[in-house]
C-alpha positions as CSV (number, residue, x, y, z in Angstrom):
1,M,-16.4,-89.4,144.1
2,A,-18.7,-90.3,147.1
3,F,-20.4,-93.1,145.0
4,D,-17.0,-95.0,145.1
5,F,-17.7,-95.7,148.8
6,L,-20.8,-97.7,148.0
7,V,-20.4,-101.5,148.6
8,P,-22.2,-103.6,145.9
9,V,-25.2,-105.8,146.6
10,S,-23.8,-109.1,148.0
11,E,-23.4,-112.2,145.9
12,K,-25.7,-114.0,148.3
13,V,-28.6,-111.6,147.4
14,L,-27.8,-111.7,143.7
15,A,-27.8,-115.5,143.7
16,F,-31.2,-115.5,145.5
17,S,-32.5,-113.1,142.8
18,E,-31.7,-115.6,140.0
19,F,-34.4,-118.0,141.2
20,L,-37.2,-115.4,141.6
21,P,-40.2,-115.3,139.2
22,P,-40.1,-112.6,136.6
23,Q,-42.7,-110.5,138.3
24,A,-40.7,-110.2,141.6
25,L,-39.1,-107.0,142.6
26,G,-35.7,-108.6,142.7
27,K,-36.0,-109.3,138.9
28,N,-37.0,-105.7,138.2
29,I,-34.5,-103.7,140.3
30,Y,-31.3,-102.6,138.6
31,K,-28.5,-103.5,141.1
32,H,-25.0,-102.3,141.9
33,T,-22.9,-105.4,141.4
34,E,-19.2,-106.3,141.7
35,K,-19.0,-107.2,138.0
36,K,-21.1,-104.5,136.4
37,G,-20.6,-101.6,138.9
38,L,-23.3,-99.0,139.6
39,P,-26.6,-99.1,137.6
40,V,-27.4,-96.3,135.2
41,F,-29.0,-93.3,137.0
42,A,-30.7,-91.8,134.0
43,N,-34.5,-92.2,134.3
44,A,-34.3,-93.9,137.7
45,T,-37.2,-92.9,140.0
46,V,-36.0,-94.5,143.3
47,A,-32.6,-95.4,144.7
48,I,-32.4,-97.9,147.6
49,F,-29.3,-98.0,149.7
50,G,-28.3,-99.2,153.2
51,V,-26.3,-97.2,155.8
52,L,-24.6,-99.5,158.3
53,E,-23.4,-96.8,160.7
54,S,-24.5,-97.5,164.3
55,R,-21.9,-96.0,166.5
56,N,-24.2,-93.2,167.6
57,A,-27.0,-95.5,168.6
58,F,-28.6,-94.5,171.9
59,E,-28.7,-98.1,172.9
60,K,-25.6,-99.8,171.5
61,K,-26.3,-102.3,168.7
62,P,-25.0,-105.8,169.6
63,E,-24.7,-106.7,165.9
64,K,-24.7,-105.0,162.5
65,L,-27.9,-104.6,160.5
66,D,-28.4,-107.6,158.3
67,V,-29.2,-105.8,155.0
68,D,-28.8,-109.0,153.0
69,A,-31.7,-110.6,154.9
70,L,-33.8,-107.4,154.5
71,R,-33.1,-107.2,150.8
72,I,-34.1,-110.9,150.3
73,E,-37.5,-110.1,151.9
74,L,-37.9,-107.0,149.7
75,Y,-36.8,-108.7,146.5
76,R,-39.2,-111.6,146.9
77,L,-42.3,-109.2,146.8
78,M,-44.2,-108.8,143.6
79,M,-44.1,-105.6,141.5
80,G,-47.1,-103.4,141.6
81,N,-48.7,-101.8,138.5
82,W,-46.0,-99.1,138.7
83,N,-44.1,-97.0,136.2
84,S,-41.2,-96.5,138.6
85,T,-37.6,-97.4,137.7
86,I,-35.9,-98.8,140.8
87,I,-32.2,-99.0,141.4
88,D,-30.4,-100.6,144.4
89,I,-27.0,-98.9,144.8
90,G,-25.7,-101.0,147.6
91,D,-24.5,-100.0,151.1
92,I,-22.5,-97.4,152.9
93,E,-20.3,-99.1,155.5
94,E,-19.0,-97.4,158.6
95,G,-16.3,-94.9,157.9
96,D,-13.1,-94.3,160.0
97,S,-15.3,-92.0,162.1
98,V,-19.0,-91.3,162.3
99,E,-18.4,-87.9,160.7
100,D,-16.8,-89.7,157.7
101,T,-20.0,-91.7,157.3
102,Y,-22.1,-88.6,157.6
103,F,-20.0,-86.9,154.9
104,V,-20.4,-89.8,152.5
105,V,-24.2,-90.1,153.2
106,K,-24.6,-86.3,152.6
107,Q,-22.6,-86.4,149.3
108,I,-24.5,-89.5,147.9
109,M,-27.8,-88.0,148.9
110,A,-27.0,-84.6,147.3
111,G,-26.0,-86.4,144.1
112,L,-29.3,-88.4,144.0
113,L,-31.4,-85.2,144.8
114,E,-29.7,-83.3,142.0
115,E,-30.6,-86.2,139.6
116,K,-34.2,-86.0,140.8
117,I,-34.0,-89.5,142.2
118,I,-35.8,-90.3,145.4
119,P,-33.5,-92.1,147.9
120,I,-35.0,-94.8,150.2
121,I,-32.5,-95.2,153.0
122,I,-32.3,-98.4,155.1
123,G,-30.5,-97.3,158.2
124,A,-29.3,-98.9,161.4
125,T,-29.8,-95.7,163.5
126,Q,-32.0,-92.6,163.1
127,D,-29.2,-90.0,163.5
128,I,-28.6,-90.6,159.8
129,T,-31.5,-88.2,159.4
130,F,-29.0,-85.4,160.1
131,P,-26.7,-85.8,157.1
132,T,-29.8,-86.5,154.9
133,Y,-31.2,-83.1,156.0
134,R,-27.8,-81.4,155.3
135,A,-27.8,-83.0,151.8
136,F,-30.5,-80.4,150.8
137,D,-27.9,-77.5,151.3
138,G,-27.7,-75.6,148.1
139,I,-30.5,-77.7,146.6
140,K,-33.6,-76.4,148.6
141,D,-33.7,-73.4,150.9
142,M,-36.3,-74.5,153.5
143,I,-37.1,-78.0,154.4
144,N,-40.2,-79.6,156.0
145,L,-39.2,-82.7,158.0
146,V,-41.7,-85.3,159.2
147,S,-40.6,-87.9,161.7
148,I,-42.7,-90.9,162.4
149,D,-41.5,-91.7,165.9
150,S,-42.6,-92.3,169.5
151,R,-40.1,-89.7,170.7
152,F,-39.2,-86.2,169.5
153,D,-35.4,-87.0,169.8
154,F,-34.3,-83.6,171.2
155,G,-32.1,-85.2,173.8
156,E,-30.2,-83.2,176.5
157,D,-28.7,-79.8,175.7
158,D,-25.1,-81.0,176.3
159,E,-25.6,-84.5,174.7
160,L,-23.6,-85.3,171.7
161,I,-25.6,-86.3,168.6
162,S,-27.2,-89.7,168.9
163,S,-30.2,-91.6,167.5
164,E,-32.2,-90.0,170.3
165,S,-30.8,-86.4,170.1
166,Y,-30.3,-85.7,166.4
167,M,-33.2,-83.3,166.2
168,S,-31.4,-80.9,168.6
169,K,-28.5,-80.9,166.1
170,I,-30.8,-80.2,163.2
171,I,-32.5,-77.3,165.0
172,T,-29.2,-75.6,166.1
173,D,-26.9,-76.4,163.2
174,K,-26.0,-73.6,160.7
175,P,-27.2,-72.9,158.1
176,N,-30.7,-73.4,159.5
177,N,-32.8,-74.7,156.6
178,L,-35.5,-76.3,158.7
179,Y,-38.8,-74.6,158.1
180,N,-41.1,-77.0,159.8
181,F,-40.8,-80.2,161.9
182,S,-43.8,-82.5,162.4
183,N,-44.0,-85.6,164.5
184,L,-46.5,-88.4,163.8
185,G,-47.2,-90.9,166.6
186,Y,-45.5,-89.6,169.7
187,Q,-46.2,-91.4,172.9
188,S,-46.5,-88.9,175.8
189,Y,-44.8,-91.0,178.5
190,F,-41.6,-91.1,176.4
191,N,-41.3,-87.3,176.1
192,A,-40.5,-84.9,178.9
193,Q,-43.1,-82.0,179.3
194,E,-40.2,-79.6,178.4
195,E,-39.9,-81.2,175.0
196,I,-43.7,-81.0,174.4
197,D,-43.5,-77.3,175.4
198,L,-40.6,-76.8,173.1
199,M,-42.6,-78.2,170.2
200,E,-45.3,-75.7,171.0
201,R,-42.9,-72.7,171.3
202,L,-41.4,-73.4,167.9
203,F,-44.8,-73.9,166.3
204,F,-43.9,-77.4,165.3
205,D,-46.6,-80.0,164.8
206,A,-47.0,-83.1,167.0
207,Y,-49.7,-85.8,166.7
208,R,-50.2,-88.3,169.4
209,L,-50.2,-92.0,168.6
210,G,-53.9,-92.4,169.7
211,D,-55.1,-89.5,167.6
212,I,-53.4,-90.8,164.4
213,I,-54.6,-94.4,165.0
214,S,-58.2,-93.2,165.5
215,D,-58.0,-91.4,162.1
216,L,-55.1,-92.3,159.8
217,T,-56.2,-89.7,157.3
218,M,-54.8,-87.0,159.7
219,A,-51.3,-88.1,158.6
220,E,-52.0,-87.4,154.9
221,P,-51.8,-83.5,154.9
222,V,-48.8,-83.6,157.2
223,L,-46.9,-85.9,154.8
224,R,-48.2,-83.9,151.8
225,N,-46.1,-81.0,152.9
226,A,-42.9,-83.1,153.7
227,H,-39.7,-82.9,151.8
228,L,-37.9,-85.4,154.1
229,V,-39.6,-88.3,155.9
230,S,-37.8,-90.2,158.7
231,L,-39.3,-93.3,160.1
232,D,-38.1,-94.8,163.4
233,M,-39.3,-98.4,163.5
234,R,-39.6,-98.0,167.3
235,A,-42.8,-96.2,166.5
236,V,-44.1,-99.7,165.7
237,K,-45.4,-102.2,168.3
238,A,-42.8,-104.7,169.6
239,S,-45.1,-107.6,168.7
240,E,-45.2,-106.4,165.0
241,M,-41.3,-106.4,164.9
242,G,-40.8,-109.8,166.6
243,V,-38.7,-108.2,169.4
244,S,-39.1,-107.8,173.1
245,S,-36.4,-105.4,174.2
246,S,-36.0,-101.6,173.3
247,F,-39.4,-101.6,171.6
248,S,-42.7,-100.6,173.2
249,P,-45.9,-102.8,173.5
250,N,-47.7,-99.7,172.1
251,G,-47.2,-98.3,168.7
252,F,-48.5,-98.5,165.1
253,D,-49.4,-101.9,163.7
254,G,-48.3,-103.2,160.4
255,R,-51.3,-102.1,158.4
256,E,-51.1,-98.6,159.9
257,I,-47.4,-98.0,159.3
258,C,-47.8,-99.3,155.7
259,A,-50.7,-96.9,155.1
260,I,-48.6,-94.0,156.4
261,A,-45.7,-95.0,154.1
262,R,-48.1,-95.0,151.2
263,Y,-49.2,-91.4,152.1
264,A,-45.5,-90.5,152.1
265,G,-45.1,-91.9,148.6
266,I,-48.2,-90.1,147.3
267,S,-46.8,-86.7,148.6
268,D,-45.5,-84.9,145.6
269,K,-43.0,-82.9,147.8
270,A,-41.4,-85.9,149.5
271,R,-37.8,-86.2,148.2
272,V,-36.4,-88.6,150.7
273,F,-37.7,-91.6,152.7
274,G,-35.5,-93.0,155.5
275,I,-36.3,-96.1,157.6
276,Y,-34.2,-96.5,160.7
277,E,-33.8,-98.5,164.0
278,I,-34.5,-101.8,162.1
279,E,-34.1,-105.0,164.2
280,N,-32.5,-108.2,163.0
281,T,-35.6,-110.4,163.1
282,P,-37.4,-112.1,160.2
283,L,-40.6,-110.3,161.1
284,S,-38.9,-106.9,161.2
285,F,-37.3,-107.5,157.7
286,R,-40.7,-108.6,156.3
287,L,-42.5,-105.5,157.6
288,V,-39.7,-103.0,156.4
289,A,-39.9,-104.7,153.0
290,Q,-43.6,-104.1,152.9
291,I,-43.3,-100.5,154.1
292,I,-40.8,-99.9,151.2
293,W,-43.3,-101.6,148.8
294,Y,-46.1,-99.3,149.9
295,F,-44.0,-96.2,149.6
296,I,-43.2,-97.1,146.0
297,E,-46.9,-97.9,145.5
298,G,-47.7,-94.4,146.7
299,L,-45.3,-92.9,144.2
300,S,-47.3,-94.3,141.3
301,F,-50.3,-92.4,142.5
302,R,-48.6,-89.0,142.7
303,V,-50.6,-86.1,141.3
304,K,-48.9,-82.7,141.1
305,E,-51.6,-80.2,142.2
306,V,-51.5,-76.4,142.8
307,P,-55.0,-75.1,143.5
308,T,-56.0,-71.8,141.9
309,S,-59.3,-70.0,141.7
310,N,-59.6,-70.2,137.9
311,D,-58.8,-74.0,137.7
312,E,-61.9,-76.1,137.0
313,D,-60.3,-79.0,138.9
314,F,-60.8,-77.1,142.2
315,T,-63.6,-75.6,144.1
316,R,-62.9,-72.5,146.2
317,F,-64.7,-72.1,149.5
318,T,-64.6,-68.8,151.5
319,V,-65.5,-69.2,155.2
320,P,-66.0,-66.0,157.2
321,T,-65.2,-66.4,161.0
322,D,-65.2,-63.9,163.8
323,T,-61.6,-63.1,163.4
324,E,-60.5,-64.3,159.9
325,E,-61.8,-65.0,156.5
326,L,-60.5,-68.4,155.5
327,V,-60.2,-69.6,152.0
328,F,-60.2,-73.4,151.3
329,F,-59.7,-75.3,148.1
330,K,-60.9,-78.8,147.3
331,S,-59.5,-80.9,144.4
332,H,-62.1,-82.8,142.3
333,V,-59.3,-85.1,141.1
334,T,-57.9,-86.3,144.4
335,E,-60.5,-85.0,146.9
336,R,-57.6,-83.3,148.8
337,W,-58.0,-80.0,150.7
338,W,-55.9,-76.9,151.1
339,V,-56.3,-73.6,153.1
340,E,-54.7,-70.3,152.3
341,V,-52.3,-68.9,155.0
342,P,-51.3,-65.3,154.3
343,S,-48.1,-65.3,156.3
344,I,-46.3,-68.5,155.4
345,L,-43.5,-68.8,152.9
346,P,-45.0,-68.9,149.4
347,E,-44.2,-71.9,147.3
348,H,-45.0,-72.3,143.6
349,T,-46.4,-68.7,143.8
350,K,-45.2,-65.2,143.1
351,N,-43.7,-63.2,145.9
352,N,-46.0,-61.5,148.4
353,S,-48.8,-63.9,147.5
354,V,-50.6,-66.3,149.8
355,A,-49.3,-69.8,150.3
356,L,-51.4,-73.0,150.5
357,L,-51.3,-75.3,153.5
358,P,-52.5,-78.9,153.0
359,C,-55.4,-79.7,155.3
360,T,-58.4,-82.0,155.7
361,Q,-62.1,-81.7,155.1
362,Q,-62.5,-81.8,158.9
363,D,-60.5,-78.5,159.1
364,Y,-63.0,-77.0,156.6
365,L,-66.0,-78.2,158.7
366,E,-64.4,-76.9,161.9
367,A,-64.0,-73.4,160.2
368,C,-67.7,-73.5,159.2
369,N,-68.5,-74.0,162.9
370,Q,-66.4,-70.9,163.7
371,N,-63.4,-72.9,165.0
372,I,-60.2,-71.8,163.3
373,P,-58.2,-75.0,162.6
374,E,-55.1,-75.5,164.8
375,R,-52.8,-76.3,161.9
376,W,-53.8,-72.9,160.3
377,L,-53.1,-71.0,163.6
378,K,-49.7,-72.6,164.0
379,A,-48.7,-71.9,160.4
380,Y,-49.9,-68.3,160.7
381,K,-48.1,-67.6,163.9
382,K,-44.9,-69.3,162.6
383,G,-45.0,-67.0,159.6
384,L,-45.2,-63.9,161.8
385,N,-42.1,-64.9,163.8
C-alpha cells in the first residue's frame, strides 16, 4: 500500500504542537504519528503532505526542504471559522529513483482523490505536478491545470523531465487527459517567443504578471475552472521570500499570492493544490504557511453553482453581436459570471448541450460593446479542434 511509504510528522513538530493554544491549527490538525499511525481519513476535507524529491530540480538544491520548520509556521497560525477537517499525513521521502517517488505520489494522490479529500502538497520541486496530474487517470477524464508561475515550463524538446520542463511531459504523455492549461503570472522575459506562440497554437490561456496584478479578480474565473492548481513559489518576488538567488525581483507580493490561493480554495472544481520550489528561509516558510491558510479559508466559502435559465438564483443575459449571440449568466448568490460556449465539452449537462465557461463581468460588458471576449473565442476554437 502506497500510504506505507509516508513518513510520520517528526517528534520535534509534535512537541512544538503541545505548547500551542487550543485555537491554533497545530492543535486542530489530525496528524500521522509514529505512535498512532495515520489519522482517520473518513470525513477529512484536506490532507497535507510533503514531497522531498528534488533530484529533477532545474537548479540543484543544496539542501533538503525543511518541512519541519514549515509545519511549525503553519501549525502556529490560528484556525479560521471553518468546517474543514484537516489531516497531516506526513512526508514522502526520495525513493530509490525519481520514478519510484513519482509512483508513490501518484498512488497516494489517487487514494485521496477517490476518498474525495483535497490534497495540499508541499513540494521541493514543481516536476511533482506530473505525477499529481497522472493521479487523475481513471478518476477524471479531462483535466484543467492552472499553473501560477513566471515560466511556462515547456523546456527543450530533448530535455528530460525537470522542474522547468514538466509541462512538455504532461502535454505529450499518453493517455492525454489535459483539456486546458492556464498560466497565471508569466513574465515575458523568462519565456521564449516560441513558447508564447505554442500557448497560442494550443489555445491555452496565459496571463501576464502585470495584467493580473492590475486586476486580481482576473484570476478568479481561471481558477474556478481548475481541477489541479500548481504554484511555483518563484512566481513570488525574491524580497517576499527572503532570498536573493534563483528568484526574481519581480513577481507577486504576499498579499496577492494569498488572494490567488483563496480564489483556488473557493473554486468548487479544484481537487488538488500543490506548492513547490519553496526556499529554506523563515520568511518563505511563513508565507507558504499563510498561502495554505488562505486556501483552506477559501474552501469554507465554496458554493456549488450550475447556472440554468429556470433557476431564480441566476439572471440570463442574451447579447447579440455581429457574428454570435452570446448568453451570459450572473449568480445573485456569489455575483459570479458564466458564458455559454456551444463547442466545449459539456460538464454537469446532458450530451450535445452547451457548456458554461466561467468569466467576468468585464467579459459581459465587452460583449455589450460588440467585442467578443478572448476567453470565449479561445474556448470555442479549442472545441472545434
